C-alpha positions as CSV (number, residue, x, y, z in Angstrom):
1,M,148.7,60.7,65.3
2,D,149.6,60.9,61.6
3,T,147.1,58.9,60.0
4,H,148.8,59.0,56.5
5,P,149.6,55.7,55.3
6,S,152.9,54.6,54.3
7,D,154.0,54.4,50.5
8,R,154.1,50.9,50.9
9,A,150.8,50.6,52.5
10,E,149.2,52.8,49.5
11,E,151.2,50.5,47.1
12,R,149.8,47.6,48.5
13,I,145.9,48.4,48.8
14,A,146.3,49.6,44.9
15,F,147.6,46.3,44.2
16,L,144.9,44.5,45.9
17,A,142.2,46.7,44.7
18,G,143.7,46.1,40.9
19,R,143.7,42.3,41.3
20,Y,140.1,42.5,43.0
21,V,138.7,44.4,40.0
22,S,140.4,42.0,37.3
23,G,139.5,38.9,39.0
24,G,135.8,40.0,39.3
25,G,135.4,40.1,43.0
26,D,132.5,41.1,45.2
27,Y,133.4,41.9,48.6
28,L,129.6,41.8,49.8
29,E,129.7,38.0,49.0
30,Q,132.1,37.7,51.7
31,A,130.4,35.0,53.9
32,V,130.9,32.4,56.7
33,Y,129.3,29.1,57.5
34,W,127.9,29.1,60.8
35,P,126.8,26.3,63.5
36,R,122.9,26.8,63.1
37,E,122.2,24.4,66.3
38,G,124.8,26.1,68.3
39,W,123.1,29.3,67.7
40,S,119.3,27.9,68.1
41,S,118.7,29.6,71.3
42,H,119.4,33.0,70.0
43,L,117.3,32.3,66.6
44,K,113.6,32.7,65.9
45,D,112.1,30.3,63.4
46,A,110.7,33.5,61.2
47,W,114.2,34.8,60.7
48,D,115.6,32.2,58.6
49,L,119.2,33.7,58.4
50,P,121.1,32.1,55.5
51,N,123.9,29.7,55.8
52,P,126.4,30.7,54.6
53,L,125.9,34.4,55.9
54,S,127.5,37.2,53.7
55,R,128.4,40.6,54.4
56,G,125.8,41.9,52.0
57,A,123.2,40.3,53.7
58,V,123.9,41.3,57.0
59,M,124.0,44.6,55.6
60,G,120.6,44.3,54.3
61,I,119.4,42.9,57.5
62,A,120.9,46.1,59.4
63,A,119.3,48.5,56.9
64,D,115.7,46.8,57.6
65,A,116.3,47.7,61.3
66,R,117.6,51.0,61.0
67,D,114.5,51.8,58.7
68,E,112.0,50.5,61.2
69,D,111.6,51.2,65.1
70,N,110.9,47.7,65.6
71,Y,112.4,45.5,68.7
72,D,112.5,42.1,66.6
73,L,114.3,43.6,63.4
74,A,116.9,45.2,65.7
75,E,117.5,41.8,67.8
76,K,117.5,40.2,64.5
77,A,120.1,42.6,63.3
78,F,122.4,42.4,66.3
79,I,122.2,38.6,66.1
80,A,123.3,38.5,62.6
81,V,126.1,40.7,63.3
82,M,127.4,38.5,65.8
83,V,126.7,35.3,63.8
84,W,128.8,36.9,60.6
85,G,131.7,38.1,63.2
86,F,132.3,34.9,64.9
87,G,131.7,32.6,62.1
88,S,132.3,29.1,62.5
89,T,134.0,29.5,65.9
90,G,132.0,27.5,68.7
91,Y,132.4,30.3,71.3
92,G,130.0,32.9,69.8
93,P,126.7,31.5,71.1
94,H,127.9,31.9,74.8
95,R,129.4,35.0,74.2
96,V,126.2,36.3,72.9
97,G,124.4,34.6,75.9
98,E,126.6,36.8,78.1
99,M,125.7,39.8,76.4
100,R,122.2,38.9,76.3
101,A,122.4,38.5,80.2
102,S,124.0,41.9,80.9
103,R,121.4,43.8,79.2
104,P,118.1,43.7,81.3
105,E,116.2,45.6,78.3
106,G,116.9,42.9,76.1
107,L,119.1,42.9,73.0
108,G,116.4,44.2,70.7
109,N,116.0,47.4,72.9
110,Y,119.8,47.7,73.4
111,M,120.2,47.4,69.7
112,L,117.8,49.9,69.0
113,K,119.6,52.4,71.0
114,V,122.5,51.8,69.0
115,L,120.7,52.4,66.0
116,N,119.6,55.9,67.2
117,H,123.5,56.8,67.6
118,A,123.6,55.1,63.8
119,N,121.4,57.6,62.8
120,T,123.6,61.0,64.0
121,G,125.4,60.9,60.8
122,Q,128.7,61.1,62.8
123,S,131.0,57.7,62.2
124,T,132.2,56.9,65.2
125,A,129.1,57.7,67.3
126,V,128.1,53.9,67.6
127,Y,131.5,52.9,68.8
128,E,131.6,55.8,71.4
129,F,128.1,54.9,72.6
130,L,129.1,51.5,72.9
131,Q,132.5,52.3,74.8
132,Q,130.7,54.1,77.5
133,R,130.5,52.2,80.6
134,E,126.9,52.3,81.1
135,N,126.3,51.0,77.5
136,R,128.7,48.2,77.6
137,A,127.2,44.6,77.3
138,K,129.7,41.8,79.0
139,E,131.6,40.1,76.1
140,L,131.1,42.8,73.9
141,G,134.6,44.1,73.2
142,P,136.0,47.0,70.9
143,T,136.4,44.6,67.8
144,Y,132.8,43.6,68.0
145,A,131.6,47.2,68.4
146,S,133.5,48.1,65.2
147,K,131.7,45.4,63.5
148,I,128.3,46.6,65.0
149,A,129.2,50.1,63.8
150,Y,129.9,49.1,60.4
151,F,127.0,47.3,59.5
152,V,124.4,49.8,61.4
153,T,126.0,53.1,59.9
154,K,125.1,54.1,56.3
155,G,127.6,54.2,53.4
156,E,129.8,51.9,55.2
157,E,131.4,54.8,57.2
158,S,132.6,52.7,60.0
159,P,135.4,50.1,59.0
160,I,135.8,47.1,61.1
161,L,139.0,46.9,63.4
162,D,139.8,43.5,64.2
163,S,143.1,41.8,64.8
164,E,143.7,40.9,61.2
165,V,143.3,44.3,59.7
166,A,145.6,45.9,62.7
167,M,148.4,43.2,61.8
168,W,148.1,44.4,58.1
169,I,148.7,47.9,58.9
170,W,151.3,46.8,61.2
171,K,153.2,44.9,58.6
172,Q,152.8,47.9,56.1
173,E,153.7,50.7,58.5
174,G,156.5,48.7,60.5
175,K,154.8,49.7,63.8
176,W,151.9,49.0,65.8
177,L,149.4,51.9,65.2
178,F,145.9,50.4,66.2
179,D,144.9,48.1,69.2
180,P,141.8,46.3,68.2
181,A,141.5,44.9,71.9
182,R,141.6,48.4,73.3
183,W,138.8,50.9,73.7
184,S,139.7,54.2,72.5
185,T,137.4,56.4,70.3
186,E,140.0,58.7,69.2
187,R,142.2,55.8,67.9
188,Y,139.2,54.4,66.2
189,S,138.6,57.8,64.7
190,D,142.2,57.8,63.6
191,F,141.9,54.2,62.1
192,H,138.9,56.1,60.0
193,E,141.3,58.6,58.8
194,Y,143.6,55.8,57.7
195,C,141.4,54.1,55.7
196,R,140.1,57.2,54.3
197,C,143.6,58.3,53.1
198,L,143.9,54.9,51.3
199,L,140.6,55.2,50.0
200,E,141.5,58.4,48.2
201,V,144.5,56.5,46.7
202,L,142.2,53.8,45.5
203,A,139.8,56.7,43.8
204,D,142.7,57.9,42.0
205,V,144.4,55.0,40.8
206,V,141.5,52.0,40.7
207,P,138.4,54.3,40.3
208,S,136.4,51.3,39.0
209,C,136.7,49.4,42.5
210,P,133.9,50.1,45.5
211,L,134.9,53.1,46.9
212,T,133.7,52.5,50.5
213,L,135.8,52.2,53.8
214,G,134.5,48.8,54.3
215,F,136.1,47.8,50.8
216,V,139.5,49.1,52.4
217,E,139.0,47.2,55.4
218,Y,137.8,43.9,53.4
219,L,141.2,44.3,51.4
220,M,143.1,44.3,54.5
221,F,141.5,41.4,56.0
222,V,141.5,39.2,52.8
223,D,145.6,40.1,52.5
224,R,145.9,38.7,55.9
225,A,143.3,35.7,55.8
226,A,145.0,32.3,55.7
227,Q,141.6,30.8,55.0
228,S,138.7,31.3,53.0
229,V,140.5,33.3,50.7
230,P,138.0,34.6,47.7
231,E,139.0,33.3,44.2
232,W,140.2,36.8,43.1
233,A,142.9,36.6,45.9
234,R,144.4,33.0,45.4
235,T,147.3,34.1,43.2
236,I,148.4,37.2,45.2
């Protein structure tokens, strides 16, 4: 498919990045409050996950797990991604319980397998691994696979594809390009290229903004978000 964004998408992402820079935004501070008691069965006391939990904090936890072949760190990274991803919703712990029950090797060893694929240097390797039937975990669909891929890959090479991001693209393009609920490594790769094209626009017109694919995805999400909008975005 043609992955080049429309003029409308390019103009909108540049506008958002400009407002982000002028407003002193920090996308790594994007954080969620989460129900600690509800997650208690999945937590270990030594982990001490912060509340609220920020994008940057999860990236740091995932980086520690990526650098060490350690079951506990790997499980902590998996849970941190899920906590951040589900946020304040009440069904996250149950779904992660289903994931845990479906992987007899344990979530730590499961995440270690994921991290091995993250180190291949291929931006879609993690998503493709999680898509394969023998590697799937119950209740872990393509949206959350993209969230895992985002946090475990170096350099933010795998942006998150969720419903808000997909709807932002639909609004700009006038057609439905990416379905976050449908497994497709090919289409996920196309989404990468779409974001990369927008990143090239930002490098030209707002070079002072963070030049990562994760930042592009963040701008899309914030532009669609009805709640928890950061201060820099309150007037757009």
